[in-house]
C-alpha positions, 0 to 999 in steps of 0.5 A: 584736610587730615591731621596726619598724612603717611604712606602706611598706618599700622594699628597694633604695637605688639610683636607683628606691628612692631616688626612691620614698623622696624622693616618699614623704618629700615627702608625709609618708609614714613609711617605711623603706628598706634597701639591702644595699650600704654606700652609693650607686652606685660604678659610673657607670651610667644616665647619660642622663636624659630630660625627664620624669625631670627634671620628676619631680625638679623636682616635689620641688625637685631640678632645680637640685641634679641639674643642678649635679651633672651639670655636674661629670661631663659637658659637657652637651648633646653629640652621640650618634654612631656611629664605627668608632673614636674616632680615625676621621674617619667619623661618623654622627649620631643627635643633634647635640645631646642636646636637639635639637628638644625644648627647648620641650616641657618646663621641663627639659632632658635631661642626662647624670649617672651614678648616682654623681653622682645617687644622693647627691643623692636620698639627701640630699633624702630624709633631709632630708625625714625618711626613714629609710635603712639601708644595709648591711642586707639583706632576709632574708625576707618574708610577706604576709597580708591586712593587711600584710607582715612582713619580716625584715631583717639588718645586714651589720655585726653580723648583728643581725636585726629584724622590720619590719611594713609595709602595703606592700613595694616591690621596688627590688632589681634585675634579679635581684630576690629579691623577684620570685622569691619572689613567683613572678613570671616575666619575659616577653619576649626571652631574653638575647642578649649577655653584655657587659662594661663596662670602666672605664679611664683614658687621655688621650683629649683629643687624640682628642676635640678640641673635639668635644662627644660625649656617647655614642660608639657603636663600630661596626666588624666586630671590636667593637660597643659605646659610649664615655662620657667624663669631663668631663676627657677622661682617663677613661671607660668602654667598654661592649662588646656583641660582638667577633669570634672568631678564626674570624671569627664574632661573639662575643656572650659577651665576658665569658668568658675575660676578663683585663686584657690583653684589656680593654686590647686592646678599649679600644685597638681602640675608640680606634683607637690603640695608643700611648695608655697605658691603665689598667684600673680595673674591669670589670663583667659584665652580660647584655643582655636585653629583658624585663619582669615578667609582673605588677608587683604581688603583693597588697601587694608591688610591683615597680619599676625593674630588678626589673620590667624589663630592657632594653639601654642603647640609647635610655637608657630603663632608668633613666628607666623606673624613675624613672617606676615609682617616681613612679607607685607613690609617689603612689598609696602616699601617698594610700592610706597617708594614708587619702585613697584606697582600696586599689583605687587601687594596682591601677591601677599595674600597669594603667598601668606594665606596658604602658608599660614593655613599650613601652620595653623593645621600643623599646630592643631595636629601637634595639639591633638597628638601631644595634648588632647588625643580625644579631639576629633581627628577628621581631616587631621593633617599628617605631622610635617617636619619642623625644620621644613615648616620653619624654613621650607615654605614654597610661595606661588604667586605673581612675585615668583617666576617658577621654573618652566613646566616644573611644579610638583605641588609641594608645600614645603622643601626640606632645608637640609636638602636645598634646591634653590627652587623659585618660591623657596627661601634662599638657603644659608651657605657660609661664604666670605664677603670681601674677606669676612666670614658671613652667610649668603643670607647677609647679602639680602635685604632691601634690594633684589640680588642677582647671584651668578655662578663662576662663569656668570660675569655677563649676568652681573654686568647686565644687572648692573647696567639695568639697575643704573639705567632703570633706577632699580633696587638691584645688586649683583654678585658673582660667587667665585674664587677670588671674587667679592663673594667666595664659597669656600665649601663649593656649595652654591651651584648645587644649593641653588640648582644652577651651573657655572654659567647660571644665575638666580634672583633673590627678592628682598625677603630672601626668597628665590624669585627666578633662576636660569641655567644661562641659556638666554642669549640676551642676559640684560633682556632676560633680567629686565623681563623678570624684574618687570614681572616681579615689580608688577610694573 
């Protein structure tokens, strides 16, 4: 008999594992999370978070808490620039402000917060919702069979081992994922192209920063390629170094080799452009720059998310955001399957959807690395740079969990969120609405259930959905977006944004992705909705 029996075992208690735990707990799914380290992050990684990630956090009631934690770490909405040194007057702007041009696309905003600031917020929320977390606990082994996964975990404090029986195992165990390796899943993509370092230091940079609000500062000079981030007080930060110059003048992309404190101080002074500023080195992390993803994200009952599923350079800030999207995309499926609402076939759509989107993010991060940081890298098969808001908010999913418009698939990878169409497979667009007289976003209607939205003449769709939900015990809610109704669209944007007329309807999944839509031509609305729900739930 196992010592512990739960529907889901999550291995890894960092950003993606904790996001998985928060969502599972919010849906009442019992699970156990184990993490080999004794606490949450101690290094300020993954500092930029995009609007889609913030929408996910908003959906579990965490937007305000995350924003408050972010305000303690950074001055928000700063510029992203490139300079020869921090003291140089020369400056190239990538963004003059981090939310430039995207303010109307979401009820949330991009922000900067490190994993040091974010992970405790996620951990506290998950535990408040009833999640069980065991830190200083490592996975020793696992075996899966047709009915579940048997894992052995061990406390690093007293070496005591126990057996966990779970229906599913989530690998959120990092870039060197032992679970991925034991599952025989290879990484595909571009091989490592730099051995990098991140130097955590203290120095008084307030004079150099002045009144400039700069969130990310790329250092681009012949002798050094990297980027700075600074604390809100301007007296500490970190310098990530991608490459330096060898004595013979060639580029050194193996910065992590033969490194000592004196060399770290030299690099910081070089990037500052001043040698008279006292610098204290607190820590140094070595890491490898690569751009690759797992050949598959699923091995029967084992699922890969986050760095276990993909690694990419930090240019673009896609890494942590892609991991959060993985966690969200898997957790809503696990919740429905674990509660007996959906068939296990629903889980197969996770790999179908997330792997192509992750591959796109990996390649876009590499493109930005080549264009912003190191143009000497090979450009064979270099992806053309795509629009940041479209990457963040516009991925198109194709899987059995999406019912595409009949005969219409142009093969597009992304939609432009500034021109939403409501096509199945895309994120439901943000529209300012009033819900029961209160200002809200249409996105606030989405969460644990499927949601049917109907036009002003679509009350029959809502009635059909309500009858079906009651008779078949389905997680399905319905709203008519109309003047005088519970959900009102003051700006009249709903029909065009979702591509339906007054008599049409659209169905949105728990993750806020459009699953299906109809112009209203069906004679039997109840039968139409029932057919779609059976397909989506893999019953």
